[in-house]
Structures are given as structure tokens and as C-alpha cells.
C-alpha positions as CSV (number, residue, x, y, z in Angstrom):
1,M,67.8,217.5,-45.1
2,T,70.2,217.2,-42.1
3,L,71.3,214.0,-40.6
4,S,69.2,214.5,-37.5
5,E,66.1,215.3,-39.5
6,T,66.6,212.2,-41.7
7,L,66.9,210.0,-38.7
8,K,63.5,211.3,-37.4
9,H,61.9,210.1,-40.7
10,I,63.1,206.5,-40.4
11,N,60.4,204.3,-38.9
12,P,59.6,200.5,-38.9
13,L,57.9,199.4,-42.1
14,D,54.2,199.1,-42.4
15,R,53.8,195.4,-43.2
16,S,50.1,195.5,-43.9
17,S,50.6,194.6,-47.5
18,E,52.6,191.5,-46.8
19,S,49.7,189.1,-46.8
20,A,48.3,190.5,-50.0
21,A,51.7,190.1,-51.6
22,Q,51.9,186.4,-50.5
23,E,48.4,185.8,-51.8
24,R,49.4,187.3,-55.1
25,L,52.4,185.0,-55.3
26,D,50.4,182.0,-54.4
27,S,47.8,182.7,-57.0
28,L,50.4,182.6,-59.9
29,T,50.6,179.6,-62.2
30,K,53.3,177.7,-60.3
31,P,53.6,175.5,-57.3
32,H,53.6,177.6,-54.1
33,G,57.1,178.8,-53.3
34,S,58.6,177.2,-56.4
35,L,60.5,180.3,-57.4
36,G,62.2,180.4,-54.0
37,K,64.2,183.5,-53.2
38,L,62.8,185.3,-56.2
39,E,59.4,185.2,-54.4
40,D,61.1,186.5,-51.2
41,L,62.5,189.5,-53.2
42,A,59.2,190.4,-54.8
43,R,57.4,190.2,-51.5
44,R,60.0,192.4,-49.7
45,I,59.7,195.0,-52.5
46,A,55.9,195.0,-52.2
47,V,56.1,195.6,-48.5
48,I,58.6,198.4,-48.8
49,Q,56.5,200.1,-51.5
50,G,53.2,199.2,-49.9
51,E,52.0,198.2,-53.4
52,V,50.9,194.8,-54.8
53,P,52.2,194.1,-57.3
54,P,55.1,196.5,-56.8
55,R,55.7,199.3,-59.4
56,L,58.7,199.3,-61.6
57,G,60.8,202.4,-62.2
58,R,64.3,203.8,-62.4
59,K,67.3,201.8,-61.1
60,L,70.0,204.2,-59.9
61,L,73.5,203.6,-58.7
62,F,75.7,206.3,-57.1
63,V,79.4,205.6,-57.5
64,F,81.4,207.6,-54.9
65,A,85.1,208.2,-55.4
66,A,87.5,209.4,-52.7
67,D,91.1,208.9,-51.6
68,H,92.5,207.6,-48.4
69,G,95.6,208.8,-46.4
70,I,96.1,205.3,-45.1
71,T,97.8,204.4,-48.4
72,Q,100.9,206.1,-47.0
73,E,101.3,203.0,-44.9
74,G,101.8,200.8,-48.0
75,V,98.6,198.9,-47.6
76,S,97.5,198.6,-51.2
77,A,98.8,196.9,-54.4
78,Y,98.0,200.0,-56.4
79,P,99.1,203.7,-56.0
80,K,96.5,206.2,-54.9
81,E,96.6,207.9,-58.4
82,V,94.4,205.0,-59.6
83,T,91.4,206.5,-57.8
84,A,91.4,209.5,-60.2
85,Q,92.3,207.3,-63.2
86,M,89.5,204.9,-62.5
87,T,87.1,207.8,-62.0
88,H,87.9,208.9,-65.5
89,N,87.4,205.3,-66.6
90,F,83.9,205.4,-65.1
91,L,83.1,208.6,-67.0
92,N,84.3,207.0,-70.2
93,G,82.1,203.9,-69.7
94,G,85.0,201.5,-69.6
95,A,84.8,200.0,-66.1
96,A,83.2,196.7,-65.1
97,V,80.3,198.6,-63.3
98,N,79.6,200.5,-66.6
99,V,79.3,197.2,-68.5
100,M,77.0,195.7,-65.9
101,A,74.9,198.8,-65.5
102,R,74.3,199.0,-69.2
103,H,73.3,195.4,-69.3
104,H,70.8,195.7,-66.5
105,G,69.5,199.2,-67.4
106,V,71.0,200.9,-64.3
107,D,71.6,204.6,-64.4
108,T,75.0,205.6,-62.8
109,D,75.8,208.8,-61.1
110,I,79.6,209.4,-60.6
111,V,80.4,211.6,-57.6
112,D,83.7,213.0,-56.5
113,V,83.4,213.3,-52.8
114,G,87.1,213.3,-51.9
115,V,89.5,212.5,-54.6
116,D,93.0,214.0,-54.2
117,Y,92.9,215.4,-57.7
118,E,91.3,218.3,-59.6
119,F,89.2,217.0,-62.5
120,G,88.1,220.3,-63.9
121,E,84.6,219.9,-65.3
122,P,84.5,216.6,-67.2
123,R,81.1,215.6,-68.5
124,G,79.1,213.4,-66.2
125,L,81.1,214.0,-63.0
126,R,79.4,215.5,-60.0
127,N,81.8,217.5,-57.9
128,Y,81.0,217.4,-54.2
129,K,84.5,217.2,-52.9
130,V,84.5,217.5,-49.1
131,R,88.3,217.5,-48.9
132,R,91.2,216.0,-51.0
133,G,91.2,212.6,-49.4
134,T,91.3,211.6,-45.8
135,A,94.3,211.9,-43.5
136,N,96.3,208.8,-42.6
137,F,94.3,207.3,-39.7
138,A,97.4,205.3,-38.5
139,R,98.8,208.8,-37.5
140,G,95.6,210.5,-36.4
141,P,91.9,210.9,-37.2
142,A,91.0,210.4,-40.9
143,M,88.9,213.6,-40.9
144,T,87.1,216.0,-38.6
145,H,83.6,215.3,-37.3
146,A,82.3,218.2,-39.4
147,E,83.7,216.6,-42.5
148,A,82.4,213.2,-41.7
149,K,78.9,214.7,-41.2
150,R,79.2,216.6,-44.4
151,S,79.9,213.4,-46.3
152,V,76.9,211.7,-44.8
153,E,74.6,214.6,-45.5
154,L,75.9,214.7,-49.1
155,G,74.6,211.2,-49.5
156,I,71.3,212.1,-47.9
157,Q,71.0,215.1,-50.2
158,L,71.7,213.2,-53.4
159,A,69.3,210.3,-52.5
160,R,66.6,212.8,-51.5
161,E,66.9,214.7,-54.8
162,A,66.5,211.4,-56.6
163,A,63.5,210.2,-54.6
164,P,60.8,212.0,-56.6
165,G,62.1,210.5,-59.8
166,N,60.2,207.2,-59.7
167,I,63.1,205.3,-58.0
168,F,62.5,201.6,-58.1
169,L,65.9,200.5,-56.7
170,L,68.8,202.5,-55.3
171,G,72.4,201.4,-54.9
172,A,75.8,202.8,-54.0
173,G,79.2,201.8,-55.3
174,D,82.7,203.0,-54.5
175,M,86.2,203.8,-55.8
176,G,89.0,204.6,-53.5
177,I,92.4,203.0,-53.2
178,G,92.9,202.1,-49.6
179,N,89.2,201.9,-48.7
180,T,89.2,198.3,-47.7
181,S,91.5,199.4,-44.8
182,S,88.9,201.9,-43.7
183,A,86.1,199.4,-44.1
184,A,87.9,196.8,-42.0
185,A,88.7,199.4,-39.4
186,I,85.0,200.4,-39.2
187,L,84.1,196.7,-38.8
188,C,86.6,196.3,-36.0
189,A,85.6,199.5,-34.3
190,L,81.8,198.7,-34.3
191,T,81.9,195.0,-33.5
192,G,85.1,194.4,-31.6
193,A,86.4,192.0,-34.3
194,A,90.2,191.6,-34.4
195,P,91.9,193.1,-37.4
196,A,93.5,189.8,-38.2
197,A,90.0,188.4,-38.7
198,A,88.6,191.4,-40.5
199,V,91.4,192.5,-42.8
200,G,91.6,191.0,-46.3
201,R,93.8,191.3,-49.4
202,G,91.8,194.1,-51.0
203,T,93.3,194.7,-54.5
204,G,95.3,191.5,-54.2
205,I,98.1,192.3,-51.9
206,D,101.0,189.9,-50.9
207,D,101.7,188.6,-47.5
208,A,104.1,191.3,-46.5
209,T,101.6,194.0,-47.5
210,L,98.8,192.2,-45.6
211,D,100.9,192.2,-42.5
212,R,101.5,196.0,-42.9
213,K,97.8,196.5,-43.5
214,I,96.8,194.7,-40.3
215,A,99.5,196.5,-38.3
216,A,98.3,199.9,-39.7
217,I,94.7,199.2,-38.7
218,E,95.7,198.0,-35.3
219,K,97.7,201.2,-34.8
220,G,94.9,203.4,-36.0
221,L,92.3,201.8,-33.8
222,D,94.6,202.0,-30.7
223,L,95.6,205.6,-31.5
224,N,92.2,207.0,-32.3
225,R,90.0,204.9,-30.0
226,P,86.8,205.4,-32.0
227,D,83.6,205.2,-29.9
228,A,81.6,202.1,-30.9
229,N,78.4,203.8,-29.7
230,D,78.9,206.9,-31.9
231,P,78.9,206.0,-35.7
232,L,79.9,209.5,-36.6
233,D,83.0,209.3,-34.4
234,V,83.9,206.0,-36.0
235,L,83.5,207.4,-39.5
236,A,85.6,210.5,-38.6
237,K,88.4,208.6,-36.9
238,V,89.0,205.7,-39.3
239,G,86.5,206.0,-42.2
240,G,86.4,207.4,-45.7
241,L,84.5,210.1,-47.4
242,E,82.9,207.8,-49.9
243,I,81.8,205.5,-47.0
244,G,80.2,208.5,-45.4
245,A,78.3,209.4,-48.5
246,M,77.2,205.8,-49.0
247,T,76.0,205.8,-45.4
248,G,73.9,208.9,-46.1
249,V,72.3,207.2,-49.2
250,I,71.3,204.3,-47.1
251,L,69.8,206.5,-44.4
252,A,67.8,208.4,-47.0
253,A,66.7,205.2,-48.7
254,A,65.2,204.1,-45.3
255,A,63.6,207.6,-44.7
256,F,62.0,207.7,-48.1
257,R,61.2,203.9,-48.3
258,M,63.4,203.2,-51.3
259,P,64.8,199.6,-51.6
260,M,68.5,199.8,-51.1
261,V,70.8,197.3,-52.8
262,L,74.1,196.8,-51.1
263,D,77.3,195.9,-52.9
264,G,80.2,194.3,-51.1
265,F,82.7,195.1,-48.4
266,I,82.8,198.9,-48.6
267,S,79.0,199.3,-48.8
268,G,78.8,196.8,-45.9
269,A,80.8,199.2,-43.8
270,A,78.4,202.0,-44.7
271,A,75.5,199.8,-43.9
272,L,77.0,199.0,-40.4
273,L,77.3,202.7,-39.7
274,A,73.8,203.4,-41.0
275,Q,72.4,200.6,-38.8
276,R,74.1,202.1,-35.8
277,F,72.5,205.5,-36.6
278,C,69.1,203.7,-36.8
279,P,68.4,200.0,-36.6
280,Y,65.3,200.3,-38.9
281,V,67.4,200.8,-42.0
282,R,67.8,197.1,-42.2
283,D,64.2,196.8,-43.4
284,V,65.1,198.3,-46.8
285,L,68.5,196.6,-47.3
286,F,69.2,193.9,-49.8
287,A,72.6,192.1,-49.7
288,S,73.6,191.4,-53.2
289,H,76.6,189.1,-52.7
290,L,79.1,187.6,-50.4
291,S,82.4,189.3,-51.2
292,A,85.6,187.3,-51.3
293,E,87.1,190.0,-49.0
294,R,87.7,188.7,-45.5
295,G,85.4,190.3,-43.1
296,H,82.4,190.8,-45.3
297,G,80.7,187.7,-43.9
298,L,81.1,189.2,-40.4
299,M,79.5,192.4,-41.6
300,L,76.5,190.5,-43.1
301,E,76.1,188.5,-39.9
302,E,76.1,191.7,-37.9
303,L,73.5,193.2,-40.3
304,K,71.5,189.9,-40.2
305,L,71.3,189.9,-44.0
306,A,71.7,186.9,-46.3
307,P,73.5,187.5,-49.6
308,L,71.7,186.3,-52.7
309,L,74.9,185.6,-54.7
310,D,78.3,184.2,-54.0
311,L,80.5,184.7,-57.0
312,A,83.9,185.2,-55.3
313,M,83.8,188.8,-56.4
314,R,85.8,191.6,-54.6
315,L,85.8,194.5,-57.1
316,G,83.4,196.9,-55.6
317,E,82.3,199.8,-57.8
318,G,78.7,198.7,-57.4
319,T,79.1,195.6,-59.6
320,G,77.3,193.2,-57.2
321,A,74.5,195.7,-56.7
322,C,73.9,195.8,-60.5
323,L,73.6,192.1,-60.7
324,L,71.0,191.9,-57.9
325,M,69.1,194.8,-59.3
326,G,68.5,192.7,-62.4
327,L,67.3,189.8,-60.3
328,I,65.0,192.0,-58.2
329,E,63.5,193.5,-61.4
330,T,62.9,189.9,-62.7
331,A,61.2,188.9,-59.4
332,V,58.9,192.0,-59.4
333,K,58.0,191.4,-63.1
334,I,57.1,187.8,-62.2
335,M,54.7,189.1,-59.5
336,G,53.1,191.6,-61.8
337,E,53.1,189.9,-65.2
338,M,52.7,186.2,-64.6
339,A,49.2,184.7,-65.1
340,T,47.2,183.6,-62.2
341,F,45.5,180.2,-62.1
342,E,42.2,181.9,-62.6
343,S,43.2,184.1,-65.5
344,A,45.0,181.3,-67.3
345,G,42.3,178.7,-66.8
346,V,44.7,176.4,-65.1
347,R,43.6,174.1,-62.3
348,E,45.1,174.6,-58.9
349,K,46.7,172.0,-56.7
350,L,44.5,169.2,-55.5
351,T,43.6,169.5,-51.8
């Protein structure tokens, strides 16, 4: 399915099941609203699915890996080779996201969308390389418009292929040294935020590296002049291939009414792009946590999403998404499995 076709399938949610969902929550053996945000989560899932109680199913996290030419400007604490090395770590099950995914029963799908390395054919890696990393956007566009579109349509394709497989929750994580620079540049391009307010320390950079990072992003924005009214232009000028693929997953989630759990700063950039393609995508988005990365709060404000967790995390990979998937599953099980006042023979609140 092409990008334009996908956008035609994204419509406002049918909220006719919302009152039934609330009635179900209020019938459970607890004071009304006493489970707070868990009830909000369950109700939102019911509305997205149009089912009360919602059905459970597969929790799937795509982890997209890609390299970034902006690392040539000395913006990261780690060399770009770490992208490929960490991709191997994902495949071997040794990364933080692997541990969290196993704990919460989340399936992971590792995708090479633009790593500057040839992996061969290791078991478990899906090779959809658009190109071997982006170009240095401080010296010119990160990629062509055609490549940017390919990355978005790859995400759409993968999510669409997964949709018939009883998807309960969908997520997207990232691996790409230098990608916080691209995410910050996207935030600045789309919102007009100043780089000094949007750029954070990423992998833990020192003050001198932070100054270089801010300067590189300022230079890239001034040189490329991405069009804030054209998300594909922003992606092509200053974005990343994994960010494009994550954007496509979000768009497909909205088109096929699959709840989409965001991770942190990188997926926030993808969500901003997706929202600019179509504002209705917000209806299926869940913000897992507030990243410690500067600028993430600005993203969430722009998306009008409230994060459920604030754990001072800034790892990426999809770690925050895994945590929220576990909470959402708990919330849905409460709606479906908890006894009602009537079934349990418990008296309701006195009126």
C-alpha cells in the first residue's frame, strides 16, 4: 500500500462504543474511577477496537536500525559502528529491549532499514536497507525524497502485513547512532523550536559535544530549509531512515485501527511527522513515557499526548513501549476479567 493510499484510509475514530466501555468499567467491583489511568487505557483500547471488553492478542514491536551521516560532525559519544554492533546484540537477545520484551511477552521484529554495514543473512534480521545510512545533513539533504518515501512505505508495508495476525498492540523502537540529532532537527523544523531548546545529550555527550551538536543542527536547518508544511520534505532533508519507517508504522496503525504505543524521543519525531501527514493518527497513539532527552516534552505537547510513565529513561530501542504494553494489557484484562457487582453479589455504592 502506498503512502497516499494509506492516508486515504485514516479516518476519525467511531466512538460509539465509548459509553458501553464506561458502563462496563463502572459495573466492576470497585469504586468508580478508582483504577485511574488504567481505566482510561482500557476505555481507549475499547474505542479503537470497537469491542467491549477489548480482545487481547499479539504485542509486536518493530526495532528499526539505521545509520546517520550527521555523526561526521562529532555529535555522539559513540562511533557509528555501534549501530551495527547493537543490531547484532538485538539478534542475540542481549539488549535492554530484549529483556523487557521477554518479560512482557512482546514479539520483536529487527529490521535493517539503513545500517552502513552488510550483515549477510543472520537469523532473525529482516533486510530492507534503503541505503547505507543517510548523508550528513549539515552539508546537504540527508536523503532524496524518493528514499524518504521508500522508508515510510516500508513501515506501512510491515505493519500492514502484521495487521491480520491478531495484533493487540503495535510499537516501534530504534537503533541509530546520531539519531537524536535527526529527531531534534525534525522537531525544530516542524514546530519552529530553537535547537538550543530541543537538542539534548543523547548518548551522554559532554558540553563541548553538545555545542557541536546544536551548531550542526542549526547549520543543517539553515542550509536545507525543510518545509514545515511538507513532512516528507522534512524527513528527506534532516531525518533518518528508521524515523521514516517508524512514521510508516504509525500511519498504518491508524489506517488499520491498531493501538500504537510510542517509545521516546525518536518515535516522538516519527509521530510528529505522521501527525503532519494526517492529524487523525493521534487517536491511536499512546505515549509510554517522558524521556529524559530534552525536547521530548515539546514533542508530547505538540502531539497533545500525556505520558503514562516518567522514569528518566533515554535509551530508545522500544524499551518504554514495552513497559506501557504491559500496563495496557493489565488494564484490558481488568475490564474483561474482573467481576461485576452483579456477578459477584456485591452491593453497589449507596445513592
